[in-house]
C-alpha positions as CSV (number, residue, x, y, z in Angstrom):
1,X,-22.6,-1.1,3.7
2,X,-19.2,-0.7,1.9
3,X,-17.9,-1.7,-1.5
4,X,-15.4,-4.5,-1.8
5,X,-12.1,-4.5,-3.4
6,X,-11.4,-7.1,-6.2
7,X,-7.9,-7.7,-4.9
8,X,-7.2,-10.0,-1.9
9,X,-5.2,-12.8,-0.4
10,X,-6.0,-15.5,2.2
11,X,-4.3,-18.6,3.5
12,X,-5.5,-21.6,5.6
13,X,-3.8,-24.8,6.5
14,X,-4.5,-27.9,8.5
15,X,-3.7,-31.6,9.0
16,X,-6.2,-34.2,7.7
17,X,-5.8,-37.9,7.1
18,X,-2.1,-37.9,7.7
19,X,-1.5,-35.0,5.3
20,X,-0.9,-31.3,5.7
21,X,-3.1,-29.2,3.4
22,X,-2.1,-25.6,2.5
23,X,-4.7,-23.6,0.7
24,X,-4.2,-20.1,-0.7
25,X,-6.6,-17.7,-2.5
26,X,-5.3,-14.8,-4.5
27,X,-7.3,-12.3,-6.5
28,X,-6.6,-9.5,-9.0
29,X,-8.9,-7.2,-11.0
30,X,-11.0,-8.7,-13.8
31,X,-14.2,-7.7,-15.6
32,X,-15.9,-11.0,-14.7
33,X,-15.4,-13.9,-12.3
34,X,-12.6,-16.1,-13.5
35,X,-11.6,-18.9,-11.1
36,X,-8.5,-21.0,-11.7
37,X,-7.1,-23.9,-9.6
38,X,-3.6,-25.2,-9.1
39,X,-3.8,-28.4,-7.1
40,X,-2.8,-32.1,-7.1
41,X,-4.6,-34.3,-9.7
42,X,-6.0,-36.4,-6.8
43,X,-8.1,-33.4,-5.8
44,X,-9.1,-32.3,-9.3
45,X,-12.6,-33.9,-8.9
46,X,-13.3,-31.3,-6.2
47,X,-12.9,-28.4,-8.6
48,X,-16.6,-28.0,-9.6
49,X,-17.8,-27.9,-6.0
50,X,-15.0,-25.5,-5.0
51,X,-15.8,-23.2,-7.9
52,X,-19.5,-23.1,-6.8
53,X,-18.5,-22.3,-3.2
54,X,-16.2,-19.5,-4.3
55,X,-19.0,-18.1,-6.5
56,X,-21.2,-17.7,-3.4
57,X,-18.7,-15.2,-2.0
58,X,-17.2,-13.5,-5.0
59,X,-18.8,-11.8,-7.9
60,X,-15.9,-10.3,-9.9
61,X,-12.2,-10.8,-10.1
62,X,-9.5,-13.3,-11.4
63,X,-9.2,-15.8,-8.6
64,X,-6.4,-18.3,-8.2
65,X,-6.9,-21.1,-5.7
66,X,-3.7,-23.1,-4.9
67,X,-3.7,-26.3,-2.9
68,X,-0.6,-28.1,-1.7
69,X,-0.5,-31.6,0.0
70,X,2.4,-32.9,2.0
71,X,2.6,-36.2,3.9
72,X,3.2,-36.0,7.6
73,X,6.4,-37.9,8.6
74,X,4.6,-40.0,11.3
75,X,2.0,-41.2,8.7
76,X,4.2,-41.5,5.7
77,X,4.8,-45.3,5.8
78,X,1.5,-46.4,7.4
79,X,-0.8,-48.7,5.5
80,X,-4.0,-49.9,7.1
81,X,-4.7,-53.3,5.7
82,X,-7.6,-55.7,6.5
83,X,-5.5,-58.8,6.9
84,X,-8.6,-61.0,7.5
85,X,-10.0,-60.0,4.1
86,X,-6.6,-60.5,2.4
87,X,-6.5,-64.1,3.9
88,X,-10.1,-64.8,2.7
89,X,-9.2,-63.5,-0.8
90,X,-6.1,-65.7,-1.0
91,X,-8.0,-68.8,0.2
92,X,-10.8,-68.1,-2.3
93,X,-8.3,-67.7,-5.1
94,X,-6.5,-71.0,-4.1
95,X,-9.8,-72.9,-4.2
96,X,-11.0,-71.4,-7.5
97,X,-7.7,-72.2,-9.1
98,X,-8.1,-75.8,-8.2
99,X,-11.6,-75.9,-9.7
100,X,-11.0,-73.8,-12.7
101,X,-8.0,-74.3,-14.9
102,X,-6.4,-71.1,-16.2
103,X,-7.1,-68.9,-13.3
104,X,-3.9,-67.1,-12.2
105,X,-2.7,-66.0,-8.8
106,X,-3.9,-62.7,-7.4
107,X,-1.1,-60.2,-7.4
108,X,-0.5,-57.8,-4.5
109,X,-1.6,-54.8,-6.6
110,X,-4.9,-56.6,-7.4
111,X,-5.5,-57.5,-3.8
112,X,-4.9,-53.9,-2.6
113,X,-7.4,-52.6,-5.2
114,X,-10.1,-54.9,-3.8
115,X,-12.8,-52.8,-1.8
116,X,-12.2,-53.0,1.9
117,X,-8.6,-54.3,1.8
118,X,-7.2,-50.8,2.6
119,X,-9.7,-50.2,5.3
120,X,-8.7,-46.6,5.9
121,X,-8.3,-45.5,2.3
122,X,-11.9,-44.5,1.9
123,X,-12.1,-42.9,5.3
124,X,-8.9,-41.0,4.6
125,X,-10.2,-39.8,1.2
126,X,-13.4,-38.6,2.8
127,X,-11.4,-36.8,5.6
128,X,-9.2,-35.2,3.0
129,X,-12.2,-33.9,1.0
130,X,-13.8,-32.6,4.2
131,X,-10.5,-30.9,5.1
132,X,-10.2,-29.2,1.7
133,X,-13.8,-27.8,2.0
134,X,-13.2,-26.8,5.6
135,X,-10.0,-24.9,4.7
136,X,-11.7,-23.3,1.7
137,X,-14.5,-21.9,3.9
138,X,-11.9,-20.6,6.4
139,X,-9.8,-19.0,3.7
140,X,-12.9,-17.4,2.0
141,X,-14.0,-15.9,5.3
142,X,-10.6,-14.2,5.7
143,X,-10.5,-13.4,2.0
144,X,-13.9,-11.6,2.0
145,X,-12.9,-9.7,5.2
146,X,-9.7,-8.6,3.5
147,X,-11.6,-7.3,0.5
148,X,-14.1,-5.5,2.7
149,X,-11.2,-3.7,4.6
150,X,-9.6,-2.7,1.3
151,X,-13.1,-1.7,0.0
152,X,-13.5,0.6,3.0
153,X,-10.3,2.5,2.0
154,X,-11.6,2.8,-1.6
155,X,-14.9,4.0,-0.3
156,X,-13.2,6.7,1.8
157,X,-11.1,7.7,-1.2
158,X,-14.2,8.2,-3.4
159,X,-16.2,10.0,-0.8
160,X,-13.3,12.5,-0.3
161,X,-13.2,13.3,-4.0
162,X,-17.0,13.5,-4.3
163,X,-16.9,16.1,-1.5
164,X,-14.2,18.1,-3.3
165,X,-16.3,18.0,-6.5
166,X,-19.3,19.3,-4.6
167,X,-17.2,22.2,-3.3
168,X,-15.9,23.0,-6.8
169,X,-19.4,23.1,-8.2
170,X,-20.9,25.1,-5.4
171,X,-18.0,27.7,-5.7
172,X,-18.5,28.0,-9.4
173,X,-22.3,28.4,-9.0
174,X,-21.8,31.3,-6.6
175,X,-19.3,32.9,-9.0
176,X,-21.3,32.3,-12.1
177,X,-23.7,35.3,-12.0
178,X,-20.7,37.7,-11.8
179,X,-18.8,35.8,-14.5
180,X,-21.9,35.9,-16.7
181,X,-22.3,39.6,-16.2
182,X,-18.7,40.3,-17.1
183,X,-18.9,38.1,-20.1
184,X,-22.1,39.9,-21.2
185,X,-20.4,43.3,-20.9
186,X,-17.5,42.1,-23.0
187,X,-19.8,40.8,-25.7
188,X,-21.7,44.1,-25.6
189,X,-18.5,46.1,-25.9
190,X,-17.3,44.1,-28.9
191,X,-20.6,44.4,-30.7
192,X,-20.7,48.2,-30.0
193,X,-17.3,48.6,-31.5
194,X,-18.2,46.7,-34.6
195,X,-21.8,47.7,-34.8
196,X,-21.4,49.6,-38.1
197,X,-20.1,46.5,-39.8
198,X,-22.3,43.8,-38.2
199,X,-25.5,42.7,-39.9
200,X,-28.5,41.2,-38.2
201,X,-27.5,37.6,-38.8
202,X,-24.2,38.2,-37.1
203,X,-25.9,39.7,-34.1
204,X,-28.3,36.7,-33.9
205,X,-25.3,34.3,-34.0
206,X,-23.5,36.2,-31.2
207,X,-26.6,36.2,-29.1
208,X,-27.3,32.5,-29.7
209,X,-23.6,31.7,-28.7
210,X,-23.9,33.8,-25.7
211,X,-27.1,32.1,-24.5
212,X,-25.6,28.7,-25.1
213,X,-22.5,29.4,-23.0
214,X,-24.5,31.0,-20.3
215,X,-26.8,28.0,-19.8
216,X,-24.9,25.7,-17.5
217,X,-27.7,24.8,-15.1
218,X,-28.2,21.5,-16.8
219,X,-24.5,20.6,-16.4
220,X,-24.6,21.6,-12.7
221,X,-27.7,19.5,-12.1
222,X,-26.4,16.4,-13.9
223,X,-23.1,16.6,-12.1
224,X,-24.8,16.8,-8.7
225,X,-27.2,13.9,-9.7
226,X,-24.3,11.7,-10.7
227,X,-22.3,12.6,-7.6
228,X,-25.3,11.7,-5.4
229,X,-25.7,8.4,-7.2
230,X,-22.1,7.5,-6.8
231,X,-22.3,8.3,-3.1
232,X,-25.5,6.2,-2.7
233,X,-23.9,3.2,-4.4
234,X,-20.7,3.1,-2.4
235,X,-22.6,3.6,0.9
236,X,-25.9,1.8,0.5
237,X,-25.8,-0.6,-2.5
238,X,-25.6,-4.3,-1.9
239,X,-23.7,-6.6,-4.2
240,X,-21.3,-5.8,-7.1
241,X,-21.0,-2.1,-7.7
242,X,-17.9,-1.8,-9.9
243,X,-19.6,-1.8,-13.3
244,X,-22.2,0.8,-12.3
245,X,-19.5,3.0,-10.9
246,X,-17.4,2.7,-14.0
247,X,-20.4,3.9,-16.1
248,X,-21.0,6.8,-13.7
249,X,-17.4,7.9,-14.1
250,X,-18.0,8.1,-17.8
251,X,-21.1,10.2,-17.3
252,X,-19.3,12.6,-14.8
253,X,-16.5,13.1,-17.3
254,X,-18.9,13.8,-20.1
255,X,-20.6,16.6,-18.0
256,X,-17.2,18.0,-16.9
257,X,-16.2,18.2,-20.6
258,X,-19.4,19.9,-21.5
259,X,-19.0,22.4,-18.7
260,X,-15.5,23.2,-20.0
261,X,-16.7,23.7,-23.6
262,X,-19.2,26.3,-22.3
263,X,-16.5,28.2,-20.4
264,X,-17.1,32.0,-20.3
265,X,-14.1,32.7,-18.1
266,X,-10.9,31.1,-17.0
267,X,-12.5,30.1,-13.7
268,X,-14.9,27.9,-15.6
269,X,-12.1,26.2,-17.5
270,X,-10.1,25.7,-14.2
271,X,-13.1,24.1,-12.5
272,X,-13.7,21.8,-15.5
273,X,-10.0,20.7,-15.4
274,X,-10.0,20.1,-11.6
275,X,-13.3,18.1,-11.9
276,X,-11.8,15.9,-14.6
277,X,-8.7,15.3,-12.5
278,X,-10.8,14.2,-9.5
279,X,-13.0,12.0,-11.8
280,X,-9.9,10.3,-13.3
281,X,-8.6,9.6,-9.7
282,X,-11.9,8.0,-8.9
283,X,-12.0,6.1,-12.1
284,X,-8.6,4.5,-11.4
285,X,-9.9,3.3,-8.0
286,X,-13.2,2.1,-9.3
287,X,-11.3,-0.4,-11.5
288,X,-10.4,-2.1,-8.2
289,X,-14.0,-2.4,-6.9
290,X,-16.0,-5.6,-7.2
């Protein structure tokens, strides 16, 4: 299982009912699902059904679906008319005009609007609708595959940085006992030099500060817990993961800051900075994840 990118593009085209249909889907980052359509007014009634179809495949992102229609040259001038029905309507109109004064002649426009006169109009409309839905499904399949391929790259990017964070934490953990011993020696030396002028309250404050800075086990533990959760989400989680990952980036940054504030040596400060750089790199990529 891999995460999906929110960006993507797909195109599908085909010929239906004497027309060529070109359908494009484009997507950029967005906090929620926002679907917009650009298509001929004749197809506007399909918007609701198309929106529902897209919603089955996409959870987040600003989606633009663009549809263009163009008539094929060999079909441009063809009208399929039921001449028998036209004749019947004309004869009926002639008879009724004789019986009922005031009835006018049927115009060509009125005759063409009568159900069944344009025998292929309804069939063409149905074929066009079916074509739009067919092309939408084709484009969505390609669109989802594109997002998954891009998501695989994002996943690899995050996994590499999670591994680097693990290495940094492990290295600092191994160094920390020695760093703590050196820090304790420095504190002891400073207190010994100023022992004559230091009262008990000052000694207690120094000791409390020393204990606070020396206790980083909780930060190490939380960092590892968050790292494991990020790794689990991008490899095992099903569905939208972007919002969860964004929250975890905030938590990781919080722990890295806390670790930096407890620095007892330059090595601690350096690790804190390097962790925050890696977290920021991940956060930027997480913004692209659905």
